[in-house]
C-alpha positions in Angstrom: -10.0 12.7 -9.2 -11.1 13.3 -12.7 -7.8 15.1 -13.7 -5.6 12.2 -12.3 -4.1 9.6 -14.6 -6.2 6.3 -14.9 -3.7 4.3 -13.0 -3.6 6.7 -10.1 -7.3 6.7 -9.8 -7.4 2.9 -10.0 -4.7 2.5 -7.3 -6.3 5.0 -5.0 -9.5 2.9 -5.0 -7.6 -0.3 -4.7 -5.6 0.7 -1.8 -8.6 2.4 0.0 -10.2 -1.0 -0.4 -7.1 -2.7 0.9 -6.4 -0.3 3.9 -8.3 -2.4 6.6 -6.6 -5.5 5.6 -3.1 -3.7 6.0 -3.8 -1.9 9.1 -2.9 -5.0 11.4 0.5 -5.3 9.8 1.0 -1.5 10.0 0.2 -1.5 13.7 2.6 -4.5 14.3 5.5 -2.7 12.4 4.9 0.6 14.2 5.4 -1.3 17.5 8.7 -2.9 16.3 11.9 -1.4 17.5 14.1 -2.9 14.7 14.0 -2.1 11.1 13.2 -5.0 8.6 12.5 -5.1 4.9 10.2 -6.7 2.5 7.9 -9.7 2.6 10.6 -11.7 4.3 11.3 -9.3 7.1 15.1 -9.2 6.5 16.8 -7.1 9.3 18.5 -3.8 8.3 21.6 -5.2 10.1 21.8 -7.8 7.4 20.4 -5.9 4.4 22.3 -2.6 5.1 20.0 -0.5 2.9 20.2 2.8 4.9 23.0 5.2 5.6 24.9 4.4 8.9 23.0 7.1 10.6 19.8 9.1 9.6 19.9 11.6 12.5 19.2 15.1 11.2 18.4 14.0 7.6 15.4 15.3 5.9 13.7 12.2 4.6 10.6 11.6 2.3 8.8 8.3 2.2 7.3 8.1 -1.4 4.1 5.9 -1.1 4.3 5.6 2.8 1.0 3.6 3.2 0.7 3.2 7.0 4.1 5.0 7.5 5.9 2.5 9.6 9.2 3.0 7.7 8.8 6.7 8.5 8.1 6.0 12.1 11.2 3.8 12.4 13.4 6.5 10.8 11.9 9.4 12.9 12.6 7.5 16.0 16.2 7.5 14.9 16.5 11.2 14.5 15.4 12.0 10.9 12.9 14.6 9.9 10.3 12.7 8.0 7.5 13.5 5.5 5.3 10.8 4.0 3.2 11.0 1.0 0.5 8.5 -0.2 -2.2 8.2 -2.8 -4.7 6.5 -0.5 -6.7 8.5 2.1 -7.7 5.4 3.9 -4.0 4.3 4.3 -3.1 7.8 5.6 -6.1 7.5 8.1 -4.4 4.4 9.6 -1.0 6.2 9.6 -2.4 9.2 11.5 -4.2 7.0 14.0 -0.9 5.1 14.6 0.8 8.6 15.0 -1.6 9.4 17.7 -1.3 6.0 19.5 2.6 6.3 19.6 2.8 9.9 20.2 5.1 10.4 17.0 4.0 13.3 14.7 5.4 14.1 11.1 3.8 15.5 8.1 1.6 13.1 6.0 0.5 14.4 2.5 -2.3 13.0 0.3 -0.9 13.0 -3.0 1.2 11.2 -5.8 5.0 10.4 -5.9 4.8 11.7 -9.4 3.9 15.1 -8.4 4.9 16.0 -4.8 3.8 19.5 -3.7 7.1 20.4 -2.0 10.0 22.7 -3.2 13.1 21.4 -5.1 16.0 20.1 -3.0 14.0 19.6 0.1 15.4 16.2 1.1 18.6 14.2 1.8 17.0 10.8 1.4 14.1 9.5 -0.5 12.9 6.0 0.3 10.2 3.7 -0.9 9.3 0.0 0.1 6.5 -1.3 -2.2 5.1 2.2 -2.5 6.0 4.4 -5.3 8.5 1.6 -6.0 5.9 -0.3 -7.8 2.7 1.6 -7.7 3.9 4.7 -9.5 5.0 5.2 -13.0 8.9 5.2 -12.8 9.2 7.5 -15.8 7.4 10.1 -13.7 8.3 9.4 -10.0 12.2 8.9 -10.6 12.6 12.3 -12.0 10.4 13.8 -9.2 12.6 12.1 -6.7 15.6 13.6 -8.3 13.9 17.0 -8.2 13.1 16.5 -4.5 16.7 15.5 -3.4 19.6 17.8 -2.7 22.9 17.2 -4.7 24.5 14.2 -3.0 21.1 12.9 -1.6 20.1 9.4 -1.9 17.4 7.3 -3.3 16.6 3.9 -2.0 13.6 1.8 -3.3 12.6 -1.8 -2.7 10.1 -3.7 -5.1 9.6 -7.2 -6.6 12.5 -8.8 -8.3 12.6 -8.6 -12.0 13.1 -12.4 -12.4 10.1 -12.9 -10.2 7.9 -10.7 -12.4 8.8 -12.9 -15.3 8.0 -16.1 -13.4 4.9 -15.2 -11.4 1.6 -16.8 -12.2 -1.0 -14.7 -13.9 -3.6 -15.3 -11.3 -2.4 -15.5 -7.6 -4.8 -18.4 -7.0 -2.7 -20.5 -9.5 0.0 -20.8 -6.9 3.6 -19.5 -6.4 6.3 -18.6 -9.0 8.0 -21.5 -10.7 11.0 -22.1 -13.1 9.1 -21.1 -16.2 9.2 -17.6 -17.9 5.6 -16.5 -18.5 5.9 -13.0 -20.1 8.4 -10.9 -22.1 11.4 -9.1 -20.5 11.7 -6.6 -23.2 9.0 -3.9 -22.9 8.3 -4.4 -19.2 6.5 -1.3 -17.7 2.9 -1.3 -16.7 1.3 -4.6 -15.2 -2.3 -5.2 -14.8 -3.0 -8.5 -13.2 -6.3 -10.1 -14.2 -7.4 -10.6 -10.5 -6.4 -7.2 -9.3 -7.9 -3.7 -9.7 -4.5 -2.1 -9.0 -1.8 -1.2 -11.7 1.9 -1.9 -11.0 5.1 -1.0 -12.7 8.1 -2.9 -13.3 11.2 -2.3 -15.5 14.1 -4.4 -16.7 17.6 -3.8 -15.2 18.9 -1.8 -18.3 15.7 0.4 -18.4 16.2 1.1 -14.6 19.9 2.1 -15.1 19.1 4.5 -18.1 16.3 6.0 -16.4 18.2 6.7 -13.1 21.1 8.1 -15.0 19.0 10.2 -17.3 17.3 11.6 -14.2 20.4 12.8 -12.6 21.5 9.8 -10.5 24.4 7.6 -10.2 23.7 4.0 -9.5 25.4 2.8 -6.2 24.0 -0.6 -5.8 21.5 -3.2 -6.7 20.8 -5.3 -3.6 19.0 -8.6 -4.3 17.4 -9.9 -1.0 17.5 -13.5 -0.2 15.4 -14.9 2.7 17.0 -17.1 5.3 16.3 -20.8 5.3 12.9 -21.5 6.8 11.7 -18.0 6.1 8.0 -17.6 5.4 5.7 -15.0 4.1 1.9 -14.3 4.0 2.1 -13.5 0.4 0.9 -16.3 -2.0 2.7 -15.6 -5.2 6.2 -16.8 -4.0 7.8 -19.2 -1.5 11.0 -19.3 0.2 12.3 -22.3 -1.9 12.0 -20.1 -5.0 13.3 -16.9 -3.3 16.5 -18.7 -2.2 17.2 -19.7 -5.7 16.4 -16.4 -7.4 15.8 -12.9 -6.1 12.2 -12.2 -5.2 12.9 -8.7 -4.1 15.5 -6.1 -5.3 16.6 -2.7 -3.9 18.1 0.0 -5.9 20.4 2.6 -4.3 21.3 5.8 -6.3 22.9 9.1 -5.4 21.7 12.5 -6.8 24.4 14.2 -8.8 
């Protein structure tokens, strides 16, 4: 690991330590038949983040974690490959593959440097994987390299407004109406009570990066939880998330 960037090493250690905590959620998601998204579990039928059909598509999940999204898509006829930076997360994913009798390749590695040929995939997807845990100035061009012309990139992460309003320490409570940090210059986030390193950009920076990397932006979907929704995460509640987007999804097409 000595030759890896510092944030890659930090995030590998962080997610190896978190792996047991996320195994239960991974097992629950693997057992679900319907696709849902994000911390509010918004159904795909409502969010409409995926193509109408994924049957026969070559798909890579960038930062797959326990690989439940890969499992959902594989059951719908896609040919999946997952890559993740955490050996412990991949241990869980492989155990769940065996439990469910569903095999697809799982690679230990980084979304910024995927050991696969150019133009290998029709769809690249990330839900809180590479989307926030890899440097976008490295993983977005890599996603473009991996996709065939006309291939689609879909990634879900924290809402930009949430990142400006979230408390510095999770123990301080949920996001409120106050801006707590600068919008200009958003990139690398190191929270004081976390050993991991996150990455978040402003809207203009995302658009320029995607276009410079060979993508046409198709949509920005700002997810809104239904009334009465709950989440196990302490940094935001449904009252806030129904007023401002706590999660956003970028959809882009490879030129």
